[in-house]
C-alpha positions as CSV (number, residue, x, y, z in Angstrom):
1,M,8.3,11.2,19.2
2,T,6.4,14.0,20.8
3,D,2.9,15.0,19.7
4,N,4.3,18.3,18.3
5,A,7.1,16.4,16.4
6,L,4.5,14.0,14.9
7,S,2.3,16.9,13.9
8,A,5.3,18.6,12.2
9,S,6.5,15.5,10.4
10,L,3.0,14.7,9.1
11,T,2.5,18.3,7.9
12,H,5.9,18.1,6.1
13,A,5.0,14.8,4.5
14,R,1.7,16.2,3.2
15,E,3.5,19.3,1.9
16,R,6.1,17.1,0.2
17,L,3.4,15.1,-1.5
18,T,1.6,18.2,-2.6
19,H,4.7,19.7,-4.1
20,A,5.5,16.5,-5.9
21,L,2.1,16.4,-7.4
22,I,2.4,20.0,-8.5
23,D,5.8,19.2,-10.1
24,A,4.2,16.3,-11.9
25,Q,1.4,18.5,-13.1
26,R,-1.2,16.3,-11.4
27,P,-4.2,17.3,-9.3
28,E,-3.4,17.9,-5.7
29,N,-5.8,15.1,-4.6
30,D,-4.5,12.6,-7.1
31,A,-2.4,10.6,-4.6
32,S,-2.7,9.8,-0.9
33,L,-0.4,9.2,2.0
34,L,-0.4,5.7,3.5
35,A,1.1,6.1,6.9
36,V,3.2,3.0,7.6
37,S,2.8,2.4,11.3
38,K,4.6,-0.9,11.8
39,T,6.4,-1.1,15.1
40,K,4.8,2.1,16.3
41,P,2.4,2.1,19.2
42,A,-1.4,2.5,18.9
43,A,-1.1,5.9,20.8
44,M,1.0,7.3,17.9
45,I,-1.5,6.1,15.4
46,R,-4.3,7.7,17.4
47,Q,-2.4,11.0,17.4
48,A,-1.9,10.8,13.6
49,W,-5.6,10.1,13.2
50,S,-6.4,13.2,15.3
51,L,-4.4,15.2,12.8
52,G,-6.5,13.9,10.0
53,Q,-4.6,10.8,8.8
54,R,-7.0,8.0,8.0
55,E,-5.1,5.3,6.1
56,F,-2.5,3.2,7.9
57,G,-0.3,0.4,6.7
58,E,0.9,-2.6,8.8
59,N,3.4,-5.3,8.0
60,Y,3.0,-7.6,11.0
61,L,-0.3,-9.3,11.5
62,Q,-0.5,-9.9,15.2
63,E,0.9,-6.5,16.0
64,A,-1.7,-4.9,13.7
65,L,-4.6,-6.9,15.2
66,D,-3.6,-5.7,18.7
67,K,-3.5,-2.1,17.5
68,Q,-6.9,-2.5,15.8
69,A,-8.4,-3.8,19.1
70,E,-7.0,-0.8,21.0
71,L,-8.3,1.7,18.3
72,V,-11.7,0.1,17.7
73,D,-13.4,3.4,18.5
74,L,-11.8,5.1,15.5
75,D,-14.5,3.8,13.1
76,D,-13.3,5.6,10.0
77,I,-9.7,4.4,10.1
78,V,-8.7,2.4,7.0
79,W,-6.3,-0.5,7.6
80,H,-3.9,-1.7,4.8
81,F,-1.9,-4.9,5.1
82,I,1.3,-4.3,3.2
83,G,3.6,-7.2,4.4
84,P,4.1,-10.8,3.3
85,L,1.4,-13.1,4.3
86,Q,1.4,-16.8,4.9
87,S,-1.6,-18.7,3.6
88,N,-2.5,-19.9,7.1
89,K,-3.0,-16.3,8.2
90,T,-5.3,-15.0,5.4
91,R,-8.5,-15.2,7.4
92,A,-7.4,-12.4,9.8
93,V,-6.6,-10.1,6.9
94,A,-9.8,-11.0,5.2
95,E,-11.8,-10.1,8.3
96,H,-10.0,-7.1,9.6
97,F,-8.5,-5.1,6.8
98,A,-9.8,-2.9,3.9
99,W,-6.8,-3.4,1.7
100,M,-4.2,-6.1,1.0
101,H,-1.2,-4.8,-1.0
102,S,1.1,-7.9,-1.2
103,V,-0.9,-10.5,-3.1
104,D,1.6,-12.5,-5.2
105,R,0.0,-15.9,-5.4
106,L,-3.4,-17.1,-6.6
107,K,-3.7,-19.4,-3.6
108,I,-3.5,-16.3,-1.3
109,A,-6.1,-14.5,-3.3
110,K,-8.5,-17.4,-3.3
111,R,-8.3,-17.8,0.4
112,L,-8.9,-14.1,1.0
113,S,-11.9,-14.2,-1.3
114,E,-13.4,-17.3,0.4
115,Q,-12.8,-15.9,3.9
116,R,-14.0,-12.3,3.3
117,P,-17.1,-11.9,5.6
118,E,-20.3,-11.4,3.6
119,H,-21.2,-8.2,5.6
120,L,-18.1,-6.4,4.4
121,P,-17.4,-4.9,1.0
122,P,-15.0,-6.6,-1.3
123,L,-11.4,-6.6,0.0
124,N,-9.3,-4.2,-2.1
125,V,-6.2,-6.0,-3.3
126,C,-3.0,-5.0,-5.1
127,I,-0.7,-7.5,-6.8
128,Q,2.9,-7.2,-5.5
129,V,5.3,-7.1,-8.4
130,N,9.0,-7.9,-8.0
131,I,9.7,-5.1,-10.5
132,S,13.5,-5.2,-10.0
133,R,13.6,-9.0,-10.2
134,E,15.5,-9.4,-6.9
135,E,15.9,-12.9,-5.6
136,S,15.4,-11.7,-2.0
137,K,12.2,-9.9,-2.6
138,S,8.6,-11.1,-2.6
139,G,6.3,-10.5,-5.5
140,V,5.3,-11.9,-8.9
141,M,7.6,-11.4,-11.8
142,P,6.5,-8.8,-14.3
143,D,5.9,-11.4,-17.0
144,D,3.5,-13.2,-14.8
145,V,1.3,-10.3,-13.7
146,A,-1.3,-10.5,-16.5
147,P,-2.4,-14.1,-15.9
148,L,-2.5,-13.6,-12.1
149,A,-4.5,-10.4,-12.5
150,E,-7.0,-12.1,-14.8
151,A,-7.5,-14.9,-12.3
152,I,-7.9,-12.5,-9.3
153,A,-10.3,-10.3,-11.1
154,S,-12.7,-13.2,-11.4
155,L,-12.9,-13.8,-7.6
156,P,-16.2,-12.7,-6.1
157,N,-15.1,-11.0,-2.8
158,L,-12.0,-9.1,-4.0
159,A,-11.7,-5.8,-5.9
160,L,-8.5,-5.8,-7.9
161,R,-7.4,-2.2,-7.5
162,G,-3.8,-2.2,-8.9
163,L,-0.2,-3.0,-8.4
164,M,2.4,-2.6,-5.6
165,A,6.2,-2.7,-5.7
166,I,9.2,-2.1,-3.6
167,P,12.0,-1.4,-6.2
168,A,15.6,-1.9,-5.4
169,P,17.2,1.2,-4.0
170,A,18.6,3.6,-6.6
171,E,20.5,6.8,-6.6
172,G,19.2,9.7,-8.6
173,L,15.7,10.6,-9.9
174,D,16.1,8.9,-13.3
175,A,17.3,5.7,-11.8
176,Q,14.5,5.7,-9.3
177,R,11.9,6.4,-12.0
178,A,12.9,3.5,-14.3
179,P,11.3,0.6,-12.4
180,L,8.4,2.7,-11.3
181,A,7.7,3.5,-15.0
182,Q,7.6,-0.2,-15.7
183,L,5.0,-0.7,-13.0
184,R,2.9,2.1,-14.4
185,E,3.1,0.5,-17.9
186,L,2.0,-2.9,-16.4
187,L,-1.0,-1.3,-14.8
188,Q,-1.9,0.5,-18.1
189,A,-1.8,-2.8,-19.9
190,L,-4.1,-4.4,-17.3
191,Q,-6.5,-1.5,-17.6
192,T,-6.8,-2.3,-21.3
193,S,-7.1,-6.1,-20.9
194,L,-9.4,-6.0,-17.9
195,P,-11.7,-3.0,-18.5
196,D,-14.3,-4.1,-15.9
197,A,-11.8,-4.3,-13.0
198,P,-11.5,-1.2,-10.8
199,L,-7.8,-0.8,-11.6
200,D,-6.9,2.7,-10.4
201,T,-4.1,2.2,-7.9
202,L,-0.3,2.3,-8.0
203,S,1.0,1.6,-4.5
204,M,4.6,2.7,-4.8
205,G,7.0,5.3,-3.5
206,M,8.4,5.5,0.0
207,T,10.4,8.1,2.0
208,D,13.4,8.0,-0.3
209,D,11.7,7.9,-3.7
210,L,8.4,9.7,-3.2
211,E,9.1,12.3,-5.9
212,A,10.0,9.7,-8.5
213,A,6.9,7.7,-7.7
214,V,4.6,10.6,-8.1
215,L,6.1,11.5,-11.4
216,E,5.3,8.0,-12.5
217,G,1.7,8.0,-11.4
218,A,1.7,6.7,-7.8
219,T,-1.7,7.0,-6.1
220,L,-0.8,5.6,-2.7
221,V,2.6,6.6,-1.3
222,R,3.8,4.5,1.7
223,L,5.6,6.7,4.2
224,G,6.9,5.4,7.5
225,T,10.0,7.1,8.9
226,A,9.1,10.4,7.2
227,I,6.0,10.5,9.4
228,F,6.7,8.5,12.5
229,G,10.5,8.7,12.8
230,A,13.0,5.8,12.8
231,R,11.5,2.3,13.2
232,N,11.4,0.8,16.6
233,T,13.7,-2.3,16.8
234,T,13.0,-3.5,20.3
């Protein structure tokens, strides 16, 4: 992708989010774009940063760490880990990321809290919810969200910010909204039961369902192909 093409696609993505927020009758700064940069080179992230994008999501740990080393001069970049994480790799996330979106086990959360360096602020975490109850997907089942959230909220070096989900693909706005509405309702229940936790985040919505997600209250929309083009497979 050329620099001009990236500029155009990022502008279009921002306009699409703005229009979705307007249609949802929400303030124009009520949700942010998380640029999903997995498989994309550091140079492309640098170009997006030069165009004002600050938040980037990575799925693959070693690839992300290599990019962070190459982009260390961009001191205001915000790194989000959004992929599955094995318990033996939590230290690198605790040390090098500002956000972790895919917490689905208390063991992972405890390790992240224990391994978060003291000089860094608490690690922002979201619980990944298997909102469509798919056997092939990661995430905690909806019925198990509340006890896990209560346990995570008590950990000292984590800030429980909200919930994340990747619903099953669906055709049509109403079908897309249904599972996202369930995620919103789960967050609202947590806000009532855990009033001291900073629960303000719904990480949901991707290229194909951005509008549905914004209608249901998304605050972080994860866009990859809409910004960077098709994923690299080699």
